[in-house]
PDB file with SEQRES, HELIX, SHEET and CRYST1 records, atoms N, CA, C and O in Angstrom:
SEQRES   1 A   78  MET SER ILE ASN ASP GLU ILE ILE ALA ARG TRP LEU GLU          
SEQRES   2 A   78  ILE GLU VAL SER ASP GLU GLU GLU ILE LEU ASN GLU ASP          
SEQRES   3 A   78  THR SER ASP VAL GLU LEU ASP VAL ALA GLU ASP TYR VAL          
SEQRES   4 A   78  LEU GLN GLU ASP CYS GLU TYR ASP SER GLU ASP ALA TRP          
SEQRES   5 A   78  SER ALA LEU ARG LYS MET GLU THR ILE GLN GLN ASN ARG          
SEQRES   6 A   78  THR GLN ALA PHE PHE LEU SER LYS HIS ARG ARG ASP ILE          
HELIX    1 AA1 ILE A    3  LEU A   23  1                                  21    
HELIX    2 AA2 GLU A   36  ASP A   77  1                                  42    
CRYST1    1.000    1.000    1.000  90.00  90.00  90.00 P 1           1          
ATOM      1  N   MET A   1     -17.495 -17.622 -19.962  1.00  0.00           N  
ATOM      2  CA  MET A   1     -16.764 -17.233 -18.767  1.00  0.00           C  
ATOM      3  C   MET A   1     -17.306 -18.055 -17.597  1.00  0.00           C  
ATOM      4  O   MET A   1     -18.518 -18.182 -17.425  1.00  0.00           O  
ATOM      5  N   SER A   2     -16.417 -18.595 -16.816  1.00  0.00           N  
ATOM      6  CA  SER A   2     -16.851 -19.414 -15.678  1.00  0.00           C  
ATOM      7  C   SER A   2     -17.334 -18.524 -14.535  1.00  0.00           C  
ATOM      8  O   SER A   2     -17.120 -17.312 -14.533  1.00  0.00           O  
ATOM      9  N   ILE A   3     -17.976 -19.146 -13.587  1.00  0.00           N  
ATOM     10  CA  ILE A   3     -18.488 -18.415 -12.424  1.00  0.00           C  
ATOM     11  C   ILE A   3     -17.334 -17.770 -11.663  1.00  0.00           C  
ATOM     12  O   ILE A   3     -17.446 -16.627 -11.220  1.00  0.00           O  
ATOM     13  N   ASN A   4     -16.227 -18.494 -11.508  1.00  0.00           N  
ATOM     14  CA  ASN A   4     -15.065 -17.925 -10.811  1.00  0.00           C  
ATOM     15  C   ASN A   4     -14.544 -16.691 -11.530  1.00  0.00           C  
ATOM     16  O   ASN A   4     -14.187 -15.702 -10.891  1.00  0.00           O  
ATOM     17  N   ASP A   5     -14.497 -16.746 -12.870  1.00  0.00           N  
ATOM     18  CA  ASP A   5     -14.036 -15.592 -13.646  1.00  0.00           C  
ATOM     19  C   ASP A   5     -14.961 -14.403 -13.454  1.00  0.00           C  
ATOM     20  O   ASP A   5     -14.502 -13.267 -13.337  1.00  0.00           O  
ATOM     21  N   GLU A   6     -16.277 -14.663 -13.420  1.00  0.00           N  
ATOM     22  CA  GLU A   6     -17.248 -13.580 -13.217  1.00  0.00           C  
ATOM     23  C   GLU A   6     -17.079 -12.960 -11.831  1.00  0.00           C  
ATOM     24  O   GLU A   6     -17.124 -11.739 -11.680  1.00  0.00           O  
ATOM     25  N   ILE A   7     -16.886 -13.797 -10.838  1.00  0.00           N  
ATOM     26  CA  ILE A   7     -16.697 -13.294  -9.466  1.00  0.00           C  
ATOM     27  C   ILE A   7     -15.434 -12.441  -9.392  1.00  0.00           C  
ATOM     28  O   ILE A   7     -15.437 -11.366  -8.793  1.00  0.00           O  
ATOM     29  N   ILE A   8     -14.364 -12.924 -10.000  1.00  0.00           N  
ATOM     30  CA  ILE A   8     -13.107 -12.174  -9.994  1.00  0.00           C  
ATOM     31  C   ILE A   8     -13.271 -10.855 -10.738  1.00  0.00           C  
ATOM     32  O   ILE A   8     -12.773  -9.826 -10.281  1.00  0.00           O  
ATOM     33  N   ALA A   9     -13.962 -10.867 -11.876  1.00  0.00           N  
ATOM     34  CA  ALA A   9     -14.178  -9.642 -12.654  1.00  0.00           C  
ATOM     35  C   ALA A   9     -14.969  -8.628 -11.843  1.00  0.00           C  
ATOM     36  O   ALA A   9     -14.629  -7.445 -11.836  1.00  0.00           O  
ATOM     37  N   ARG A  10     -16.034  -9.078 -11.148  1.00  0.00           N  
ATOM     38  CA  ARG A  10     -16.825  -8.159 -10.312  1.00  0.00           C  
ATOM     39  C   ARG A  10     -15.985  -7.605  -9.166  1.00  0.00           C  
ATOM     40  O   ARG A  10     -16.056  -6.419  -8.845  1.00  0.00           O  
ATOM     41  N   TRP A  11     -15.188  -8.483  -8.553  1.00  0.00           N  
ATOM     42  CA  TRP A  11     -14.343  -8.052  -7.440  1.00  0.00           C  
ATOM     43  C   TRP A  11     -13.353  -6.985  -7.901  1.00  0.00           C  
ATOM     44  O   TRP A  11     -13.129  -5.992  -7.209  1.00  0.00           O  
ATOM     45  N   LEU A  12     -12.760  -7.204  -9.088  1.00  0.00           N  
ATOM     46  CA  LEU A  12     -11.812  -6.217  -9.621  1.00  0.00           C  
ATOM     47  C   LEU A  12     -12.498  -4.898  -9.935  1.00  0.00           C  
ATOM     48  O   LEU A  12     -11.924  -3.834  -9.702  1.00  0.00           O  
ATOM     49  N   GLU A  13     -13.725  -4.950 -10.463  1.00  0.00           N  
ATOM     50  CA  GLU A  13     -14.473  -3.714 -10.738  1.00  0.00           C  
ATOM     51  C   GLU A  13     -14.723  -2.943  -9.448  1.00  0.00           C  
ATOM     52  O   GLU A  13     -14.593  -1.719  -9.415  1.00  0.00           O  
ATOM     53  N   ILE A  14     -15.081  -3.655  -8.392  1.00  0.00           N  
ATOM     54  CA  ILE A  14     -15.330  -3.011  -7.097  1.00  0.00           C  
ATOM     55  C   ILE A  14     -14.044  -2.393  -6.561  1.00  0.00           C  
ATOM     56  O   ILE A  14     -14.057  -1.267  -6.065  1.00  0.00           O  
ATOM     57  N   GLU A  15     -12.945  -3.114  -6.656  1.00  0.00           N  
ATOM     58  CA  GLU A  15     -11.660  -2.602  -6.180  1.00  0.00           C  
ATOM     59  C   GLU A  15     -11.256  -1.336  -6.925  1.00  0.00           C  
ATOM     60  O   GLU A  15     -10.811  -0.366  -6.312  1.00  0.00           O  
ATOM     61  N   VAL A  16     -11.409  -1.345  -8.243  1.00  0.00           N  
ATOM     62  CA  VAL A  16     -11.030  -0.180  -9.047  1.00  0.00           C  
ATOM     63  C   VAL A  16     -11.913   1.003  -8.696  1.00  0.00           C  
ATOM     64  O   VAL A  16     -11.415   2.123  -8.584  1.00  0.00           O  
ATOM     65  N   SER A  17     -13.213   0.787  -8.519  1.00  0.00           N  
ATOM     66  CA  SER A  17     -14.102   1.902  -8.186  1.00  0.00           C  
ATOM     67  C   SER A  17     -13.783   2.451  -6.798  1.00  0.00           C  
ATOM     68  O   SER A  17     -13.866   3.659  -6.576  1.00  0.00           O  
ATOM     69  N   ASP A  18     -13.415   1.568  -5.855  1.00  0.00           N  
ATOM     70  CA  ASP A  18     -13.024   2.037  -4.519  1.00  0.00           C  
ATOM     71  C   ASP A  18     -11.770   2.905  -4.592  1.00  0.00           C  
ATOM     72  O   ASP A  18     -11.685   3.935  -3.922  1.00  0.00           O  
ATOM     73  N   GLU A  19     -10.802   2.493  -5.402  1.00  0.00           N  
ATOM     74  CA  GLU A  19      -9.575   3.276  -5.554  1.00  0.00           C  
ATOM     75  C   GLU A  19      -9.873   4.637  -6.164  1.00  0.00           C  
ATOM     76  O   GLU A  19      -9.298   5.643  -5.749  1.00  0.00           O  
ATOM     77  N   GLU A  20     -10.767   4.675  -7.146  1.00  0.00           N  
ATOM     78  CA  GLU A  20     -11.122   5.951  -7.770  1.00  0.00           C  
ATOM     79  C   GLU A  20     -11.779   6.874  -6.760  1.00  0.00           C  
ATOM     80  O   GLU A  20     -11.511   8.075  -6.758  1.00  0.00           O  
ATOM     81  N   GLU A  21     -12.645   6.328  -5.892  1.00  0.00           N  
ATOM     82  CA  GLU A  21     -13.290   7.144  -4.866  1.00  0.00           C  
ATOM     83  C   GLU A  21     -12.252   7.721  -3.903  1.00  0.00           C  
ATOM     84  O   GLU A  21     -12.336   8.889  -3.524  1.00  0.00           O  
ATOM     85  N   ILE A  22     -11.292   6.919  -3.517  1.00  0.00           N  
ATOM     86  CA  ILE A  22     -10.254   7.381  -2.593  1.00  0.00           C  
ATOM     87  C   ILE A  22      -9.412   8.471  -3.243  1.00  0.00           C  
ATOM     88  O   ILE A  22      -9.101   9.477  -2.607  1.00  0.00           O  
ATOM     89  N   LEU A  23      -9.042   8.278  -4.507  1.00  0.00           N  
ATOM     90  CA  LEU A  23      -8.220   9.269  -5.201  1.00  0.00           C  
ATOM     91  C   LEU A  23      -8.961  10.576  -5.409  1.00  0.00           C  
ATOM     92  O   LEU A  23      -8.336  11.635  -5.452  1.00  0.00           O  
ATOM     93  N   ASN A  24     -10.278  10.526  -5.538  1.00  0.00           N  
ATOM     94  CA  ASN A  24     -11.066  11.725  -5.798  1.00  0.00           C  
ATOM     95  C   ASN A  24     -11.561  12.395  -4.523  1.00  0.00           C  
ATOM     96  O   ASN A  24     -12.271  13.398  -4.599  1.00  0.00           O  
ATOM     97  N   GLU A  25     -11.206  11.866  -3.355  1.00  0.00           N  
ATOM     98  CA  GLU A  25     -11.642  12.473  -2.102  1.00  0.00           C  
ATOM     99  C   GLU A  25     -11.060  13.867  -1.950  1.00  0.00           C  
ATOM    100  O   GLU A  25      -9.913  14.128  -2.312  1.00  0.00           O  
ATOM    101  N   ASP A  26     -11.881  14.755  -1.402  1.00  0.00           N  
ATOM    102  CA  ASP A  26     -11.433  16.123  -1.164  1.00  0.00           C  
ATOM    103  C   ASP A  26     -10.734  16.178   0.193  1.00  0.00           C  
ATOM    104  O   ASP A  26     -11.345  15.908   1.227  1.00  0.00           O  
ATOM    105  N   THR A  27      -9.479  16.522   0.179  1.00  0.00           N  
ATOM    106  CA  THR A  27      -8.720  16.631   1.431  1.00  0.00           C  
ATOM    107  C   THR A  27      -8.297  18.070   1.701  1.00  0.00           C  
ATOM    108  O   THR A  27      -7.384  18.317   2.488  1.00  0.00           O  
ATOM    109  N   SER A  28      -8.959  19.013   1.050  1.00  0.00           N  
ATOM    110  CA  SER A  28      -8.564  20.412   1.206  1.00  0.00           C  
ATOM    111  C   SER A  28      -8.818  20.926   2.619  1.00  0.00           C  
ATOM    112  O   SER A  28      -8.186  21.892   3.046  1.00  0.00           O  
ATOM    113  N   ASP A  29      -9.735  20.293   3.349  1.00  0.00           N  
ATOM    114  CA  ASP A  29     -10.029  20.751   4.703  1.00  0.00           C  
ATOM    115  C   ASP A  29      -9.058  20.188   5.744  1.00  0.00           C  
ATOM    116  O   ASP A  29      -9.137  20.542   6.921  1.00  0.00           O  
ATOM    117  N   VAL A  30      -8.160  19.328   5.322  1.00  0.00           N  
ATOM    118  CA  VAL A  30      -7.190  18.735   6.243  1.00  0.00           C  
ATOM    119  C   VAL A  30      -5.976  19.650   6.340  1.00  0.00           C  
ATOM    120  O   VAL A  30      -5.376  20.015   5.329  1.00  0.00           O  
ATOM    121  N   GLU A  31      -5.622  20.017   7.578  1.00  0.00           N  
ATOM    122  CA  GLU A  31      -4.461  20.876   7.784  1.00  0.00           C  
ATOM    123  C   GLU A  31      -3.391  20.096   8.538  1.00  0.00           C  
ATOM    124  O   GLU A  31      -3.685  19.380   9.496  1.00  0.00           O  
ATOM    125  N   LEU A  32      -2.167  20.242   8.099  1.00  0.00           N  
ATOM    126  CA  LEU A  32      -1.056  19.602   8.791  1.00  0.00           C  
ATOM    127  C   LEU A  32      -0.559  20.527   9.888  1.00  0.00           C  
ATOM    128  O   LEU A  32      -0.400  21.729   9.673  1.00  0.00           O  
ATOM    129  N   ASP A  33      -0.315  19.965  11.062  1.00  0.00           N  
ATOM    130  CA  ASP A  33       0.202  20.761  12.176  1.00  0.00           C  
ATOM    131  C   ASP A  33       1.679  21.071  11.998  1.00  0.00           C  
ATOM    132  O   ASP A  33       2.158  22.110  12.452  1.00  0.00           O  
ATOM    133  N   VAL A  34       2.396  20.181  11.344  1.00  0.00           N  
ATOM    134  CA  VAL A  34       3.836  20.315  11.189  1.00  0.00           C  
ATOM    135  C   VAL A  34       4.179  20.111   9.725  1.00  0.00           C  
ATOM    136  O   VAL A  34       3.598  19.265   9.046  1.00  0.00           O  
ATOM    137  N   ALA A  35       5.123  20.893   9.254  1.00  0.00           N  
ATOM    138  CA  ALA A  35       5.554  20.733   7.868  1.00  0.00           C  
ATOM    139  C   ALA A  35       6.155  19.347   7.681  1.00  0.00           C  
ATOM    140  O   ALA A  35       6.863  18.843   8.553  1.00  0.00           O  
ATOM    141  N   GLU A  36       5.867  18.740   6.538  1.00  0.00           N  
ATOM    142  CA  GLU A  36       6.324  17.374   6.280  1.00  0.00           C  
ATOM    143  C   GLU A  36       7.844  17.283   6.246  1.00  0.00           C  
ATOM    144  O   GLU A  36       8.415  16.314   6.747  1.00  0.00           O  
ATOM    145  N   ASP A  37       8.505  18.281   5.661  1.00  0.00           N  
ATOM    146  CA  ASP A  37       9.967  18.226   5.590  1.00  0.00           C  
ATOM    147  C   ASP A  37      10.593  18.325   6.978  1.00  0.00           C  
ATOM    148  O   ASP A  37      11.670  17.774   7.209  1.00  0.00           O  
ATOM    149  N   TYR A  38       9.934  19.019   7.904  1.00  0.00           N  
ATOM    150  CA  TYR A  38      10.440  19.098   9.277  1.00  0.00           C  
ATOM    151  C   TYR A  38      10.388  17.725   9.942  1.00  0.00           C  
ATOM    152  O   TYR A  38      11.334  17.315  10.615  1.00  0.00           O  
ATOM    153  N   VAL A  39       9.284  17.024   9.748  1.00  0.00           N  
ATOM    154  CA  VAL A  39       9.134  15.693  10.337  1.00  0.00           C  
ATOM    155  C   VAL A  39      10.193  14.757   9.784  1.00  0.00           C  
ATOM    156  O   VAL A  39      10.816  14.010  10.538  1.00  0.00           O  
ATOM    157  N   LEU A  40      10.401  14.788   8.478  1.00  0.00           N  
ATOM    158  CA  LEU A  40      11.414  13.930   7.868  1.00  0.00           C  
ATOM    159  C   LEU A  40      12.803  14.275   8.385  1.00  0.00           C  
ATOM    160  O   LEU A  40      13.601  13.385   8.682  1.00  0.00           O  
ATOM    161  N   GLN A  41      13.092  15.576   8.492  1.00  0.00           N  
ATOM    162  CA  GLN A  41      14.401  15.999   8.971  1.00  0.00           C  
ATOM    163  C   GLN A  41      14.601  15.557  10.418  1.00  0.00           C  
ATOM    164  O   GLN A  41      15.672  15.074  10.785  1.00  0.00           O  
ATOM    165  N   GLU A  42      13.558  15.726  11.237  1.00  0.00           N  
ATOM    166  CA  GLU A  42      13.662  15.341  12.640  1.00  0.00           C  
ATOM    167  C   GLU A  42      13.901  13.841  12.766  1.00  0.00           C  
ATOM    168  O   GLU A  42      14.731  13.415  13.570  1.00  0.00           O  
ATOM    169  N   ASP A  43      13.189  13.037  11.988  1.00  0.00           N  
ATOM    170  CA  ASP A  43      13.383  11.588  12.019  1.00  0.00           C  
ATOM    171  C   ASP A  43      14.802  11.221  11.618  1.00  0.00           C  
ATOM    172  O   ASP A  43      15.420  10.358  12.242  1.00  0.00           O  
ATOM    173  N   CYS A  44      15.321  11.863  10.589  1.00  0.00           N  
ATOM    174  CA  CYS A  44      16.678  11.563  10.128  1.00  0.00           C  
ATOM    175  C   CYS A  44      17.705  11.948  11.183  1.00  0.00           C  
ATOM    176  O   CYS A  44      18.657  11.207  11.429  1.00  0.00           O  
ATOM    177  N   GLU A  45      17.511  13.110  11.808  1.00  0.00           N  
ATOM    178  CA  GLU A  45      18.447  13.538  12.843  1.00  0.00           C  
ATOM    179  C   GLU A  45      18.430  12.570  14.010  1.00  0.00           C  
ATOM    180  O   GLU A  45      19.482  12.230  14.551  1.00  0.00           O  
ATOM    181  N   TYR A  46      17.249  12.124  14.403  1.00  0.00           N  
ATOM    182  CA  TYR A  46      17.133  11.192  15.518  1.00  0.00           C  
ATOM    183  C   TYR A  46      17.834   9.886  15.180  1.00  0.00           C  
ATOM    184  O   TYR A  46      18.606   9.361  15.983  1.00  0.00           O  
ATOM    185  N   ASP A  47      17.562   9.363  13.990  1.00  0.00           N  
ATOM    186  CA  ASP A  47      18.214   8.122  13.569  1.00  0.00           C  
ATOM    187  C   ASP A  47      19.725   8.304  13.495  1.00  0.00           C  
ATOM    188  O   ASP A  47      20.485   7.413  13.874  1.00  0.00           O  
ATOM    189  N   SER A  48      20.151   9.464  13.005  1.00  0.00           N  
ATOM    190  CA  SER A  48      21.573   9.732  12.866  1.00  0.00           C  
ATOM    191  C   SER A  48      22.246   9.793  14.236  1.00  0.00           C  
ATOM    192  O   SER A  48      23.331   9.244  14.428  1.00  0.00           O  
ATOM    193  N   GLU A  49      21.595  10.462  15.183  1.00  0.00           N  
ATOM    194  CA  GLU A  49      22.157  10.542  16.537  1.00  0.00           C  
ATOM    195  C   GLU A  49      22.261   9.158  17.157  1.00  0.00           C  
ATOM    196  O   GLU A  49      23.266   8.837  17.790  1.00  0.00           O  
ATOM    197  N   ASP A  50      21.238   8.341  16.984  1.00  0.00           N  
ATOM    198  CA  ASP A  50      21.272   6.980  17.520  1.00  0.00           C  
ATOM    199  C   ASP A  50      22.387   6.175  16.883  1.00  0.00           C  
ATOM    200  O   ASP A  50      23.081   5.421  17.566  1.00  0.00           O  
ATOM    201  N   ALA A  51      22.562   6.326  15.594  1.00  0.00           N  
ATOM    202  CA  ALA A  51      23.600   5.571  14.884  1.00  0.00           C  
ATOM    203  C   ALA A  51      24.984   5.978  15.376  1.00  0.00           C  
ATOM    204  O   ALA A  51      25.835   5.122  15.619  1.00  0.00           O  
ATOM    205  N   TRP A  52      25.214   7.292  15.523  1.00  0.00           N  
ATOM    206  CA  TRP A  52      26.526   7.755  15.996  1.00  0.00           C  
ATOM    207  C   TRP A  52      26.778   7.293  17.423  1.00  0.00           C  
ATOM    208  O   TRP A  52      27.892   6.896  17.767  1.00  0.00           O  
ATOM    209  N   SER A  53      25.746   7.344  18.249  1.00  0.00           N  
ATOM    210  CA  SER A  53      25.893   6.897  19.631  1.00  0.00           C  
ATOM    211  C   SER A  53      26.241   5.410  19.679  1.00  0.00           C  
ATOM    212  O   SER A  53      27.123   5.000  20.433  1.00  0.00           O  
ATOM    213  N   ALA A  54      25.559   4.617  18.886  1.00  0.00           N  
ATOM    214  CA  ALA A  54      25.840   3.178  18.839  1.00  0.00           C  
ATOM    215  C   ALA A  54      27.250   2.922  18.324  1.00  0.00           C  
ATOM    216  O   ALA A  54      27.949   2.041  18.824  1.00  0.00           O  
ATOM    217  N   LEU A  55      27.666   3.693  17.320  1.00  0.00           N  
ATOM    218  CA  LEU A  55      29.011   3.523  16.768  1.00  0.00           C  
ATOM    219  C   LEU A  55      30.078   3.848  17.811  1.00  0.00           C  
ATOM    220  O   LEU A  55      31.067   3.126  17.938  1.00  0.00           O  
ATOM    221  N   ARG A  56      29.875   4.941  18.562  1.00  0.00           N  
ATOM    222  CA  ARG A  56      30.832   5.298  19.613  1.00  0.00           C  
ATOM    223  C   ARG A  56      30.917   4.204  20.679  1.00  0.00           C  
ATOM    224  O   ARG A  56      32.005   3.880  21.153  1.00  0.00           O  
ATOM    225  N   LYS A  57      29.774   3.641  21.051  1.00  0.00           N  
ATOM    226  CA  LYS A  57      29.774   2.561  22.043  1.00  0.00           C  
ATOM    227  C   LYS A  57      30.529   1.347  21.517  1.00  0.00           C  
ATOM    228  O   LYS A  57      31.308   0.732  22.245  1.00  0.00           O  
ATOM    229  N   MET A  58      30.299   1.004  20.252  1.00  0.00           N  
ATOM    230  CA  MET A  58      30.989  -0.144  19.662  1.00  0.00           C  
ATOM    231  C   MET A  58      32.492   0.091  19.602  1.00  0.00           C  
ATOM    232  O   MET A  58      33.276  -0.823  19.858  1.00  0.00           O  
ATOM    233  N   GLU A  59      32.898   1.317  19.264  1.00  0.00           N  
ATOM    234  CA  GLU A  59      34.327   1.636  19.221  1.00  0.00           C  
ATOM    235  C   GLU A  59      34.947   1.513  20.609  1.00  0.00           C  
ATOM    236  O   GLU A  59      36.046   0.978  20.754  1.00  0.00           O  
ATOM    237  N   THR A  60      34.252   2.001  21.620  1.00  0.00           N  
ATOM    238  CA  THR A  60      34.752   1.910  22.994  1.00  0.00           C  
ATOM    239  C   THR A  60      34.894   0.454  23.423  1.00  0.00           C  
ATOM    240  O   THR A  60      35.895   0.072  24.028  1.00  0.00           O  
ATOM    241  N   ILE A  61      33.894  -0.349  23.108  1.00  0.00           N  
ATOM    242  CA  ILE A  61      33.955  -1.776  23.449  1.00  0.00           C  
ATOM    243  C   ILE A  61      35.142  -2.433  22.761  1.00  0.00           C  
ATOM    244  O   ILE A  61      35.874  -3.209  23.375  1.00  0.00           O  
ATOM    245  N   GLN A  62      35.328  -2.118  21.479  1.00  0.00           N  
ATOM    246  CA  GLN A  62      36.440  -2.718  20.736  1.00  0.00           C  
ATOM    247  C   GLN A  62      37.787  -2.275  21.307  1.00  0.00           C  
ATOM    248  O   GLN A  62      38.710  -3.081  21.419  1.00  0.00           O  
ATOM    249  N   GLN A  63      37.900  -1.001  21.667  1.00  0.00           N  
ATOM    250  CA  GLN A  63      39.145  -0.516  22.268  1.00  0.00           C  
ATOM    251  C   GLN A  63      39.423  -1.231  23.586  1.00  0.00           C  
ATOM    252  O   GLN A  63      40.559  -1.618  23.860  1.00  0.00           O  
ATOM    253  N   ASN A  64      38.390  -1.405  24.397  1.00  0.00           N  
ATOM    254  CA  ASN A  64      38.558  -2.108  25.674  1.00  0.00           C  
ATOM    255  C   ASN A  64      38.992  -3.551  25.456  1.00  0.00           C  
ATOM    256  O   ASN A  64      39.851  -4.058  26.176  1.00  0.00           O  
ATOM    257  N   ARG A  65      38.407  -4.206  24.475  1.00  0.00           N  
ATOM    258  CA  ARG A  65      38.787  -5.593  24.178  1.00  0.00           C  
ATOM    259  C   ARG A  65      40.238  -5.670  23.702  1.00  0.00           C  
ATOM    260  O   ARG A  65      40.988  -6.562  24.099  1.00  0.00           O  
ATOM    261  N   THR A  66      40.619  -4.724  22.850  1.00  0.00           N  
ATOM    262  CA  THR A  66      41.991  -4.714  22.337  1.00  0.00           C  
ATOM    263  C   THR A  66      42.983  -4.490  23.473  1.00  0.00           C  
ATOM    264  O   THR A  66      44.003  -5.173  23.560  1.00  0.00           O  
ATOM    265  N   GLN A  67      42.678  -3.532  24.340  1.00  0.00           N  
ATOM    266  CA  GLN A  67      43.558  -3.273  25.481  1.00  0.00           C  
ATOM    267  C   GLN A  67      43.651  -4.493  26.385  1.00  0.00           C  
ATOM    268  O   GLN A  67      44.739  -4.853  26.833  1.00  0.00           O  
ATOM    269  N   ALA A  68      42.527  -5.126  26.653  1.00  0.00           N  
ATOM    270  CA  ALA A  68      42.528  -6.313  27.511  1.00  0.00           C  
ATOM    271  C   ALA A  68      43.344  -7.431  26.880  1.00  0.00           C  
ATOM    272  O   ALA A  68      44.075  -8.139  27.573  1.00  0.00           O  
ATOM    273  N   PHE A  69      43.222  -7.589  25.572  1.00  0.00           N  
ATOM    274  CA  PHE A  69      43.982  -8.626  24.872  1.00  0.00           C  
ATOM    275  C   PHE A  69      45.479  -8.377  25.007  1.00  0.00           C  
ATOM    276  O   PHE A  69      46.234  -9.285  25.357  1.00  0.00           O  
ATOM    277  N   PHE A  70      45.911  -7.143  24.728  1.00  0.00           N  
ATOM    278  CA  PHE A  70      47.339  -6.840  24.803  1.00  0.00           C  
ATOM    279  C   PHE A  70      47.862  -6.901  26.232  1.00  0.00           C  
ATOM    280  O   PHE A  70      48.996  -7.324  26.458  1.00  0.00           O  
ATOM    281  N   LEU A  71      47.050  -6.484  27.194  1.00  0.00           N  
ATOM    282  CA  LEU A  71      47.479  -6.586  28.591  1.00  0.00           C  
ATOM    283  C   LEU A  71      47.643  -8.043  28.998  1.00  0.00           C  
ATOM    284  O   LEU A  71      48.595  -8.390  29.697  1.00  0.00           O  
ATOM    285  N   SER A  72      46.726  -8.893  28.566  1.00  0.00           N  
ATOM    286  CA  SER A  72      46.843 -10.311  28.922  1.00  0.00           C  
ATOM    287  C   SER A  72      48.062 -10.933  28.251  1.00  0.00           C  
ATOM    288  O   SER A  72      48.729 -11.775  28.852  1.00  0.00           O  
ATOM    289  N   LYS A  73      48.363 -10.538  27.023  1.00  0.00           N  
ATOM    290  CA  LYS A  73      49.555 -11.037  26.326  1.00  0.00           C  
ATOM    291  C   LYS A  73      50.812 -10.555  27.044  1.00  0.00           C  
ATOM    292  O   LYS A  73      51.756 -11.321  27.240  1.00  0.00           O  
ATOM    293  N   HIS A  74      50.817  -9.288  27.432  1.00  0.00           N  
ATOM    294  CA  HIS A  74      51.982  -8.689  28.081  1.00  0.00           C  
ATOM    295  C   HIS A  74      52.241  -9.358  29.430  1.00  0.00           C  
ATOM    296  O   HIS A  74      53.392  -9.609  29.789  1.00  0.00           O  
ATOM    297  N   ARG A  75      51.190  -9.643  30.166  1.00  0.00           N  
ATOM    298  CA  ARG A  75      51.347 -10.280  31.482  1.00  0.00           C  
ATOM    299  C   ARG A  75      51.926 -11.683  31.344  1.00  0.00           C  
ATOM    300  O   ARG A  75      52.705 -12.123  32.190  1.00  0.00           O  
ATOM    301  N   ARG A  76      51.551 -12.382  30.284  1.00  0.00           N  
ATOM    302  CA  ARG A  76      52.085 -13.736  30.071  1.00  0.00           C  
ATOM    303  C   ARG A  76      53.574 -13.696  29.770  1.00  0.00           C  
ATOM    304  O   ARG A  76      54.329 -14.582  30.170  1.00  0.00           O  
ATOM    305  N   ASP A  77      53.986 -12.644  29.052  1.00  0.00           N  
ATOM    306  CA  ASP A  77      55.391 -12.532  28.659  1.00  0.00           C  
ATOM    307  C   ASP A  77      56.294 -12.187  29.837  1.00  0.00           C  
ATOM    308  O   ASP A  77      57.496 -12.449  29.792  1.00  0.00           O  
ATOM    309  N   ILE A  78      55.737 -11.609  30.877  1.00  0.00           N  
ATOM    310  CA  ILE A  78      56.552 -11.167  32.023  1.00  0.00           C  
ATOM    311  C   ILE A  78      56.960 -12.294  32.879  1.00  0.00           C  
ATOM    312  O   ILE A  78      57.648 -12.092  33.880  1.00  0.00           O  
TER     313      ILE A  78                                                      
END                                                                             
């Protein structure tokens, strides 16, 4: 085994042991202030409201453009 292979093998052993330590950590003393499903629901509602608001603005802009187009066409015909 080359020196590079040995270094990589040691590095991988260290990484795996670090992951095992993290997975085995006791988190029973950690308390959540807010239920996780509430946070997810709130985020979705916020995103949904923003999306609907943006959609309404885009529709209004498109309606204004369409009206302006037809008015300009109508004025030319007169």
